[in-house]
Backbone as a printed PyTorch tensor [residue, N CA C, xyz], in Angstrom:
tensor([[[-24.5190, -64.7930,   6.1430],
         [-23.6720, -63.7050,   5.6330],
         [-24.3180, -63.1780,   4.3600]],

        [[-24.4320, -61.8490,   4.2620],
         [-25.0670, -61.2420,   3.0660],
         [-24.2060, -61.4980,   1.8340]],

        [[-24.9560, -61.5390,   0.7170],
         [-24.2950, -61.7820,  -0.5700],
         [-23.4930, -60.5320,  -1.0040]],

        [[-22.3180, -60.7460,  -1.5240],
         [-21.4850, -59.6620,  -2.0190],
         [-22.1220, -58.9840,  -3.2330]],

        [[-22.1910, -57.6510,  -3.2250],
         [-22.7570, -56.8930,  -4.3520],
         [-21.6180, -56.0790,  -4.9390]],

        [[-21.3710, -56.2590,  -6.2150],
         [-20.3250, -55.5440,  -6.9150],
         [-20.8320, -54.1570,  -7.3170]],

        [[-20.1480, -53.1180,  -6.8650],
         [-20.5550, -51.7400,  -7.1500],
         [-19.7570, -51.1280,  -8.3070]],

        [[-18.8310, -51.8990,  -8.8780],
         [-17.9550, -51.3610,  -9.9360],
         [-18.7910, -50.7940, -11.0700]],

        [[-18.4050, -49.5880, -11.4900],
         [-19.0160, -48.8170, -12.6010],
         [-20.3370, -48.1350, -12.2180]],

        [[-20.8350, -48.3110, -11.0120],
         [-22.0700, -47.6210, -10.6020],
         [-21.7490, -46.2160, -10.1790]],

        [[-22.7670, -45.3440, -10.3130],
         [-22.6030, -43.9430,  -9.9170],
         [-23.3990, -43.6590,  -8.6530]],

        [[-22.7540, -42.8960,  -7.7670],
         [-23.4180, -42.4480,  -6.5400],
         [-23.1250, -40.9450,  -6.4280]],

        [[-24.0940, -40.1220,  -6.7400],
         [-23.8750, -38.6820,  -6.7490],
         [-22.8760, -38.3380,  -7.8610]],

        [[-21.7620, -37.7070,  -7.4580],
         [-20.7050, -37.3570,  -8.4120],
         [-19.6200, -38.4400,  -8.5250]],

        [[-19.7810, -39.5340,  -7.7890],
         [-18.7620, -40.5630,  -7.7220],
         [-19.1030, -41.7190,  -8.6520]],

        [[-18.0740, -42.1930,  -9.3610],
         [-18.1610, -43.4290, -10.1790],
         [-17.2100, -44.4410,  -9.5220]],

        [[-17.7440, -45.6240,  -9.2120],
         [-16.9360, -46.6460,  -8.5560],
         [-15.9790, -47.2700,  -9.5820]],

        [[-14.6890, -47.2720,  -9.2490],
         [-13.6510, -47.8250, -10.1200],
         [-13.3760, -49.2820,  -9.7550]],

        [[-13.1130, -49.5720,  -8.4860],
         [-12.8080, -50.9300,  -8.0820],
         [-12.9590, -51.0820,  -6.5730]],

        [[-12.9340, -52.3470,  -6.1360],
         [-13.0640, -52.6810,  -4.7290],
         [-11.7180, -52.5240,  -4.0550]],

        [[-11.7480, -51.9870,  -2.8390],
         [-10.5380, -51.8840,  -2.0170],
         [-10.8620, -52.5470,  -0.7000]],

        [[ -9.8420, -52.8260,   0.1020],
         [-10.0890, -53.3240,   1.4640],
         [-10.3710, -54.8120,   1.5110]],

        [[-10.5540, -55.3310,   2.7210],
         [-10.7410, -56.7580,   2.9500],
         [-12.1610, -57.1910,   2.8110]],

        [[-12.3930, -58.4500,   3.1890],
         [-13.6980, -59.1070,   3.0490],
         [-14.7290, -58.4770,   3.9300]],

        [[-14.3990, -58.1350,   5.1660],
         [-15.3670, -57.5930,   6.1120],
         [-15.4130, -56.0950,   6.1450]],

        [[-14.3900, -55.4640,   5.6340],
         [-14.3240, -53.9770,   5.6470],
         [-14.2040, -53.5000,   4.2030]],

        [[-15.2250, -53.6590,   3.4180],
         [-15.1810, -53.3560,   2.0090],
         [-15.2770, -51.8530,   1.7950]],

        [[-14.2810, -51.3480,   1.0760],
         [-14.2870, -49.9490,   0.6520],
         [-14.1080, -49.9460,  -0.8530]],

        [[-14.4420, -48.8230,  -1.4590],
         [-14.4200, -48.7290,  -2.9230],
         [-13.6260, -47.5000,  -3.3530]],

        [[-12.7990, -47.6690,  -4.3660],
         [-12.0660, -46.5440,  -4.9560],
         [-12.9970, -45.9270,  -5.9630]],

        [[-13.2300, -44.6300,  -5.8160],
         [-14.1880, -43.9200,  -6.6770],
         [-13.4860, -42.7240,  -7.3020]],

        [[-13.9360, -42.3610,  -8.5010],
         [-13.4660, -41.1290,  -9.1570],
         [-14.6120, -40.1320,  -9.1720]],

        [[-14.3030, -38.9440,  -8.6660],
         [-15.2890, -37.8840,  -8.6260],
         [-15.3670, -37.1960, -10.0060]],

        [[-16.4620, -36.5390, -10.3040],
         [-16.6050, -35.8220, -11.5520],
         [-15.5300, -34.7230, -11.7200]],

        [[-14.9990, -34.2410, -10.6070],
         [-13.9630, -33.2130, -10.6680],
         [-12.5850, -33.8020, -11.0080]],

        [[-12.4660, -35.1510, -11.0070],
         [-11.2170, -35.7920, -11.3920],
         [-10.4540, -36.4250, -10.2120]],

        [[-10.7590, -36.0830,  -8.9950],
         [-10.0650, -36.6340,  -7.8430],
         [-10.5680, -38.0420,  -7.5660]],

        [[ -9.6980, -38.8440,  -6.9380],
         [-10.1430, -40.1800,  -6.4770],
         [-10.2350, -40.1750,  -4.9610]],

        [[-11.1600, -41.0300,  -4.4650],
         [-11.3880, -41.1090,  -3.0650],
         [-11.8200, -42.5330,  -2.7270]],

        [[-11.4370, -43.0090,  -1.5510],
         [-11.8590, -44.3300,  -1.0880],
         [-13.0340, -44.1410,  -0.1300]],

        [[-14.1460, -44.8800,  -0.4230],
         [-15.3770, -44.6860,   0.3560],
         [-15.9050, -46.0490,   0.7710]],

        [[-16.4600, -46.1290,   1.9970],
         [-17.0450, -47.3960,   2.4540],
         [-18.3850, -47.6220,   1.7590]],

        [[-18.7400, -48.9190,   1.6360],
         [-19.9770, -49.2790,   0.9530],
         [-21.2140, -48.5910,   1.5890]],

        [[-21.3680, -48.6360,   2.9410],
         [-22.5550, -47.9880,   3.5160],
         [-22.6650, -46.4940,   3.1870]],

        [[-21.5330, -45.7860,   3.1600],
         [-21.5720, -44.3780,   2.8440],
         [-21.9990, -44.1210,   1.4280]],

        [[-21.6380, -45.0430,   0.5200],
         [-22.0720, -44.8920,  -0.8900],
         [-23.5620, -45.1870,  -1.0370]],

        [[-23.9920, -46.3460,  -0.5900],
         [-25.3720, -46.7830,  -0.8420],
         [-26.3790, -45.9870,  -0.0240]],

        [[-25.9940, -45.4640,   1.1120],
         [-26.9230, -44.6550,   1.9170],
         [-26.8560, -43.1580,   1.6040]],

        [[-26.1120, -42.8100,   0.5540],
         [-26.0110, -41.4220,   0.0620],
         [-25.3690, -40.4700,   1.0520]],

        [[-24.4660, -40.9880,   1.8950],
         [-23.7550, -40.1320,   2.8360],
         [-22.5560, -39.4720,   2.1810]],

        [[-21.9960, -40.1380,   1.2050],
         [-20.8570, -39.5600,   0.4800],
         [-21.2410, -39.4860,  -0.9860]],

        [[-21.2960, -38.2690,  -1.5220],
         [-21.7290, -38.0450,  -2.9140],
         [-20.6320, -37.4510,  -3.7700]],

        [[-19.5090, -37.0580,  -3.1510],
         [-18.3800, -36.4850,  -3.9200],
         [-17.1220, -36.6150,  -3.0820]],

        [[-16.0130, -36.1240,  -3.6240],
         [-14.7290, -36.1660,  -2.9240],
         [-14.6610, -35.0540,  -1.8610]],

        [[-15.6490, -34.2050,  -1.8230],
         [-15.6510, -33.0390,  -0.9330],
         [-15.8780, -31.7630,  -1.7210]],

        [[-15.7960, -31.8700,  -3.0410],
         [-15.9610, -30.6530,  -3.8710],
         [-17.4060, -30.1680,  -3.8280]],

        [[-18.3730, -31.0650,  -3.7080],
         [-19.7730, -30.6890,  -3.6390],
         [-20.0260, -29.8420,  -2.3930]],

        [[-19.4960, -30.2420,  -1.2620],
         [-19.6580, -29.4860,  -0.0260],
         [-19.0570, -28.0850,  -0.1780]],

        [[-17.8610, -28.0130,  -0.7830],
         [-17.1910, -26.7010,  -0.9930],
         [-18.0800, -25.7920,  -1.8330]],

        [[-18.6430, -26.3220,  -2.9080],
         [-19.5000, -25.5190,  -3.7920],
         [-20.7520, -25.0400,  -3.0920]],

        [[-21.3990, -25.9120,  -2.3090],
         [-22.6090, -25.5300,  -1.5490],
         [-22.2750, -24.4550,  -0.5610]],

        [[-21.1970, -24.6000,   0.1960],
         [-20.8080, -23.5740,   1.1730],
         [-20.5210, -22.2740,   0.4900]],

        [[-19.7730, -22.2880,  -0.6400],
         [-19.4440, -21.0700,  -1.3440],
         [-20.7020, -20.3680,  -1.8330]],

        [[-21.6280, -21.1000,  -2.4320],
         [-22.8440, -20.4700,  -2.9440],
         [-23.7420, -19.9730,  -1.8210]],

        [[-23.7710, -20.6710,  -0.6930],
         [-24.5900, -20.2220,   0.4260],
         [-24.0540, -18.9500,   1.0090]],

        [[-22.7330, -18.8240,   1.0690],
         [-22.1200, -17.6660,   1.7090],
         [-21.8590, -16.5030,   0.7350]],

        [[-22.3140, -16.6260,  -0.5060],
         [-22.0890, -15.5950,  -1.5030],
         [-23.3920, -14.9390,  -1.8280]],

        [[-23.4740, -13.6310,  -1.6610],
         [-24.6810, -12.8960,  -1.9760],
         [-24.6490, -12.3820,  -3.4050]],

        [[-23.5700, -11.7300,  -3.7410],
         [-23.4910, -11.0770,  -5.0340],
         [-22.1530, -11.3100,  -5.7570]],

        [[-21.1880, -11.8110,  -5.0850],
         [-19.9070, -12.1490,  -5.6990],
         [-18.9150, -11.0030,  -5.8700]],

        [[-19.2310,  -9.8310,  -5.3510],
         [-18.3530,  -8.6800,  -5.5060],
         [-17.4340,  -8.4260,  -4.3120]],

        [[-17.6780,  -9.1320,  -3.1770],
         [-16.9560,  -8.7550,  -1.9720],
         [-15.9550,  -9.7880,  -1.4930]],

        [[-15.5580, -10.6860,  -2.3240],
         [-14.6010, -11.6950,  -1.8920],
         [-13.2820, -11.0560,  -1.4410]],

        [[-12.7650, -11.5160,  -0.3140],
         [-11.5190, -10.9690,   0.2240],
         [-10.4070, -11.2400,  -0.8060]],

        [[ -9.6690, -10.2370,  -1.1450],
         [ -8.5920, -10.3760,  -2.0970],
         [ -9.0430, -10.1650,  -3.5220]],

        [[-10.3280, -10.1220,  -3.7640],
         [-10.8410,  -9.9200,  -5.1100],
         [-12.0620,  -8.9900,  -5.0910]],

        [[-12.0480,  -8.0050,  -4.2270],
         [-13.1790,  -7.0770,  -4.1270],
         [-13.2310,  -6.2130,  -5.4090]],

        [[-14.4120,  -6.1280,  -5.9800],
         [-14.5350,  -5.3320,  -7.2160],
         [-14.5280,  -3.8540,  -6.9210]],

        [[-14.2450,  -3.0750,  -7.9200],
         [-14.1500,  -1.6070,  -7.7800],
         [-15.5270,  -1.0090,  -7.3990]],

        [[-16.5570,  -1.5610,  -7.9470],
         [-17.9290,  -1.0310,  -7.6430],
         [-18.2680,  -1.3300,  -6.1830]],

        [[-17.9240,  -2.4910,  -5.6830],
         [-18.1830,  -2.8370,  -4.2830],
         [-17.3640,  -1.9470,  -3.3510]],

        [[-16.1090,  -1.6990,  -3.7320],
         [-15.2440,  -0.8050,  -2.9390],
         [-15.8480,   0.5690,  -2.8830]],

        [[-16.3520,   1.0730,  -3.9850],
         [-16.9720,   2.3920,  -3.9950],
         [-18.1960,   2.4450,  -3.0630]],

        [[-18.9990,   1.3850,  -3.0960],
         [-20.1640,   1.3490,  -2.2340],
         [-19.7420,   1.2670,  -0.7270]],

        [[-18.7180,   0.4670,  -0.4170],
         [-18.2380,   0.3770,   0.9570],
         [-17.7170,   1.7200,   1.4650]],

        [[-16.9440,   2.4290,   0.6190],
         [-16.4260,   3.7450,   1.0170],
         [-17.5620,   4.7150,   1.2340]],

        [[-18.5830,   4.6830,   0.3670],
         [-19.7290,   5.5290,   0.4950],
         [-20.4550,   5.2230,   1.8110]],

        [[-20.6290,   3.9890,   2.1270],
         [-21.2760,   3.5500,   3.3430],
         [-20.4480,   3.9820,   4.5810]],

        [[-19.1290,   3.8540,   4.5160],
         [-18.2640,   4.2440,   5.6160],
         [-18.3490,   5.7450,   5.8860]],

        [[-18.3590,   6.5390,   4.8160],
         [-18.4480,   8.0110,   5.0100],
         [-19.7060,   8.4030,   5.7410]],

        [[-20.7940,   7.6480,   5.5260],
         [-22.0870,   8.0290,   6.0770],
         [-22.4240,   7.3590,   7.3940]],

        [[-21.7040,   6.2910,   7.7660],
         [-22.0890,   5.5470,   8.9670],
         [-21.0080,   5.4240,  10.0470]],

        [[-19.7720,   5.7860,   9.7320],
         [-18.7070,   5.6070,  10.6870],
         [-18.2790,   6.9220,  11.2750]],

        [[-18.7290,   7.2150,  12.5410],
         [-18.3670,   8.5010,  13.1500],
         [-16.8870,   8.6820,  13.4030]],

        [[-16.1060,   7.6010,  13.3260],
         [-14.6510,   7.6790,  13.5000],
         [-13.9150,   7.9340,  12.1920]],

        [[-14.6170,   7.9140,  11.0830],
         [-13.9750,   8.1080,   9.7770],
         [-13.6270,   9.5840,   9.5560]],

        [[-12.5920,   9.8160,   8.7510],
         [-12.1440,  11.2100,   8.5350],
         [-13.1740,  12.0170,   7.7360]],

        [[-13.9920,  11.3710,   6.9060],
         [-14.9830,  12.0770,   6.0770],
         [-16.3580,  12.1690,   6.7570]],

        [[-16.5140,  11.6030,   7.9400],
         [-17.8060,  11.6190,   8.6440],
         [-18.4250,  13.0180,   8.7850]],

        [[-17.6420,  14.0490,   9.1880],
         [-18.2910,  15.3470,   9.3700],
         [-18.9590,  15.8860,   8.0900]],

        [[-18.3930,  15.5640,   6.9230],
         [-18.9660,  16.0760,   5.6680],
         [-20.0830,  15.2220,   5.1060]],

        [[-20.3110,  14.0440,   5.6950],
         [-21.3200,  13.1240,   5.1540],
         [-22.2790,  12.7200,   6.2600]],

        [[-22.0290,  11.6630,   6.9880],
         [-22.9080,  11.2000,   8.0500],
         [-23.1560,  12.2450,   9.1100]],

        [[-22.1640,  13.0480,   9.4350],
         [-22.2990,  14.1350,  10.3930],
         [-23.3140,  15.1970,   9.9580]],

        [[-23.5180,  15.3290,   8.6640],
         [-24.4780,  16.2890,   8.1100],
         [-25.8640,  15.6340,   7.8810]],

        [[-25.9590,  14.3320,   8.2090],
         [-27.2430,  13.6310,   8.0550],
         [-27.4060,  12.9350,   6.7320]],

        [[-26.3640,  12.8820,   5.9290],
         [-26.4560,  12.1930,   4.6480],
         [-26.4260,  10.6950,   4.8880]],

        [[-27.3530,   9.9740,   4.2790],
         [-27.4990,   8.5530,   4.4640],
         [-27.3390,   7.8030,   3.1350]],

        [[-27.0010,   6.4960,   3.2790],
         [-26.9880,   5.6240,   2.1310],
         [-28.3320,   4.8740,   2.2010]],

        [[-29.1830,   5.0530,   1.1980],
         [-30.5030,   4.4830,   1.2120],
         [-30.6740,   3.3840,   0.1710]],

        [[-29.5670,   2.7480,  -0.2000],
         [-29.6230,   1.6290,  -1.1630],
         [-28.7470,   0.4820,  -0.6840]],

        [[-29.1990,  -0.7330,  -0.9320],
         [-28.3540,  -1.9110,  -0.6300],
         [-27.3350,  -1.9990,  -1.7710]],

        [[-26.3380,  -2.8160,  -1.5690],
         [-25.3530,  -2.9710,  -2.6370],
         [-26.0220,  -3.4470,  -3.9230]],

        [[-26.9360,  -4.4180,  -3.8160],
         [-27.6000,  -4.9620,  -5.0190],
         [-28.3510,  -3.8590,  -5.7750]],

        [[-29.0710,  -2.9900,  -5.0500],
         [-29.7670,  -1.8680,  -5.6910],
         [-28.7910,  -0.8920,  -6.3310]],

        [[-27.7140,  -0.6230,  -5.5920],
         [-26.6850,   0.3010,  -6.0770],
         [-26.0780,  -0.2310,  -7.3930]],

        [[-25.7250,  -1.5000,  -7.4120],
         [-25.1100,  -2.0910,  -8.6090],
         [-26.0980,  -2.1490,  -9.7600]],

        [[-27.3560,  -2.4550,  -9.4830],
         [-28.3500,  -2.5030, -10.5590],
         [-28.5680,  -1.1230, -11.1910]],

        [[-28.5140,  -0.0750, -10.3300],
         [-28.7040,   1.2950, -10.8400],
         [-27.4820,   1.8610, -11.4910]],

        [[-26.2860,   1.5790, -10.9420],
         [-25.0900,   2.2510, -11.3670],
         [-24.1550,   1.4300, -12.2680]],

        [[-24.1970,   0.1030, -12.0900],
         [-23.2740,  -0.7310, -12.8820],
         [-21.8500,  -0.5210, -12.4610]],

        [[-20.9260,  -1.0020, -13.2850],
         [-19.4890,  -0.8290, -12.9600],
         [-19.0770,   0.5820, -13.2540]],

        [[-18.1410,   1.1250, -12.4590],
         [-17.6900,   2.5200, -12.6950],
         [-16.8040,   2.5970, -13.9190]],

        [[-17.0200,   3.5970, -14.7630],
         [-16.1100,   3.8120, -15.9070],
         [-14.7220,   4.2120, -15.3880]],

        [[-13.6580,   3.9540, -16.1380],
         [-12.3340,   4.3280, -15.7230],
         [-12.2300,   5.8350, -15.3980]],

        [[-11.5780,   6.1730, -14.3080],
         [-11.3590,   7.5660, -13.9390],
         [-12.5470,   8.2580, -13.2890]],

        [[-13.5970,   7.5080, -13.0050],
         [-14.8000,   8.1250, -12.3560],
         [-15.0490,   7.5020, -11.0120]],

        [[-15.6900,   8.2850, -10.1340],
         [-16.0660,   7.7980,  -8.8130],
         [-17.5010,   8.2720,  -8.5140]],

        [[-18.0540,   7.7700,  -7.4250],
         [-19.4540,   8.0680,  -7.1170],
         [-19.6410,   9.4980,  -6.6480]],

        [[-20.7540,  10.1150,  -7.0640],
         [-21.0500,  11.4950,  -6.7330],
         [-22.5490,  11.5950,  -6.5120]],

        [[-22.9490,  12.4440,  -5.5780],
         [-24.3900,  12.7340,  -5.3850],
         [-24.7840,  13.8320,  -6.3450]],

        [[-25.7080,  13.5240,  -7.2010],
         [-26.1230,  14.4860,  -8.2230],
         [-27.4970,  14.1230,  -8.7330]],

        [[-28.4330,  14.9630,  -8.9150],
         [-28.3820,  16.4040,  -8.9970],
         [-28.4110,  17.1280,  -7.6470]],

        [[-28.7960,  16.4670,  -6.5530],
         [-28.8680,  17.1290,  -5.2620],
         [-27.6080,  16.8500,  -4.4340]],

        [[-26.6390,  17.7730,  -4.4600],
         [-25.3650,  17.5250,  -3.7790],
         [-25.5370,  17.4240,  -2.2570]],

        [[-26.6380,  17.9150,  -1.7170],
         [-26.9040,  17.7820,  -0.2760],
         [-27.8520,  16.6560,   0.0300]],

        [[-28.2500,  15.8940,  -0.9810],
         [-29.2050,  14.8060,  -0.7590],
         [-28.5180,  13.5010,  -0.3400]],

        [[-29.3080,  12.5110,  -0.1650],
         [-28.8260,  11.1690,   0.2730],
         [-28.2890,  10.4110,  -0.9370]],

        [[-27.5090,   9.3720,  -0.6260],
         [-27.1170,   8.4080,  -1.6430],
         [-28.3260,   7.5130,  -1.8810]],

        [[-29.0180,   7.7010,  -2.9780],
         [-30.2020,   6.8780,  -3.3240],
         [-30.3360,   6.8550,  -4.8370]],

        [[-31.0960,   5.8800,  -5.3070],
         [-31.2950,   5.7760,  -6.7510],
         [-31.9130,   7.0800,  -7.2630]],

        [[-31.3460,   7.6230,  -8.3250],
         [-31.8110,   8.9100,  -8.8510],
         [-30.9850,  10.0800,  -8.3710]],

        [[-30.1220,   9.8740,  -7.3890],
         [-29.2710,  11.0010,  -6.9200],
         [-27.8150,  10.5700,  -6.8770]],

        [[-27.4070,   9.7360,  -7.7950],
         [-26.0280,   9.2870,  -7.8590],
         [-25.6030,   9.2370,  -9.3160]],

        [[-24.3140,   9.4390,  -9.5250],
         [-23.7210,   9.2770, -10.8440],
         [-22.2490,   8.9360, -10.7180]],

        [[-21.6610,   8.4180, -11.7830],
         [-20.2370,   8.2420, -11.8590],
         [-19.6770,   9.5330, -12.4490]],

        [[-18.8330,  10.2270, -11.7250],
         [-18.3860,  11.5540, -12.1390],
         [-16.8610,  11.5950, -12.2050]],

        [[-16.3840,  12.4770, -13.0990],
         [-14.9470,  12.7290, -13.1730],
         [-14.5120,  13.6190, -11.9900]],

        [[-13.2420,  13.7170, -11.7190],
         [-12.7760,  14.6140, -10.6510],
         [-13.2500,  16.0670, -10.9090]],

        [[-13.2330,  16.4940, -12.1680],
         [-13.6560,  17.8720, -12.4490],
         [-15.1500,  18.0710, -12.1770]],

        [[-15.9850,  17.0690, -12.5280],
         [-17.4140,  17.1700, -12.2410],
         [-17.6510,  17.1690, -10.7350]],

        [[-16.8780,  16.3790, -10.0210],
         [-17.0150,  16.3690,  -8.5650],
         [-16.6160,  17.6940,  -7.9560]],

        [[-15.5640,  18.2880,  -8.4690],
         [-15.1090,  19.6080,  -7.9450],
         [-16.1650,  20.6850,  -8.1720]],

        [[-16.8520,  20.5850,  -9.3280],
         [-17.9040,  21.5520,  -9.6090],
         [-19.1570,  21.3400,  -8.7660]],

        [[-19.2590,  20.1770,  -8.1410],
         [-20.4440,  19.8340,  -7.3490],
         [-20.2060,  19.9810,  -5.8600]],

        [[-19.1450,  20.6430,  -5.4560],
         [-18.8330,  20.8480,  -4.0440],
         [-19.6580,  21.9720,  -3.4340]],

        [[-19.7440,  21.8800,  -2.1140],
         [-20.3660,  22.9990,  -1.3700],
         [-19.3730,  24.1100,  -1.3170]],

        [[-19.8140,  25.3470,  -1.3340],
         [-18.8350,  26.4670,  -1.2280],
         [-18.1350,  26.4250,   0.1340]],

        [[-16.8470,  26.7980,   0.1010],
         [-16.0690,  26.8040,   1.3410],
         [-16.3630,  28.0730,   2.1230]],

        [[-16.3450,  27.9590,   3.4370],
         [-16.5650,  29.1320,   4.2950],
         [-15.3300,  29.9700,   4.3000]],

        [[-15.4790,  31.2690,   4.2620],
         [-14.3500,  32.1810,   4.3590],
         [-14.1360,  32.5140,   5.8440]],

        [[-12.8810,  32.5640,   6.2160],
         [-12.5400,  32.8770,   7.6210],
         [-12.4350,  34.3360,   7.8570]]])
């Protein structure tokens, strides 16, 4: 029979062993995670590095893997990301109400969100995205600005007279 090894006070990843739990043949250990939660873990899972936290490490890894820029979380979408999504929708969705004035005329979005955010930053209060100086050009770096409603109205195409 192998000799008993006391793991009390040892660290395994984010876990610190507090005390032994369980019986003689099924030894488990009560551990405290760095996040403050406690969890019971079997000896093999600790020593073989199969369990390194209470589960918080996995959650953090998944969150960071699935996050590109942090602006598009459901329920917490930033204003700049919403502006970019609306701009993209106007130019790529033939079923959208604004399609005829944007994508239907051949206007394209030629920047990724990361490029858009790097060039434009957060929108100032009361302003929205505008194509400028070329009102008939594409959405691309150098042809966009945050504009007031009055600036946008002055940048419209003339209306056709019936």
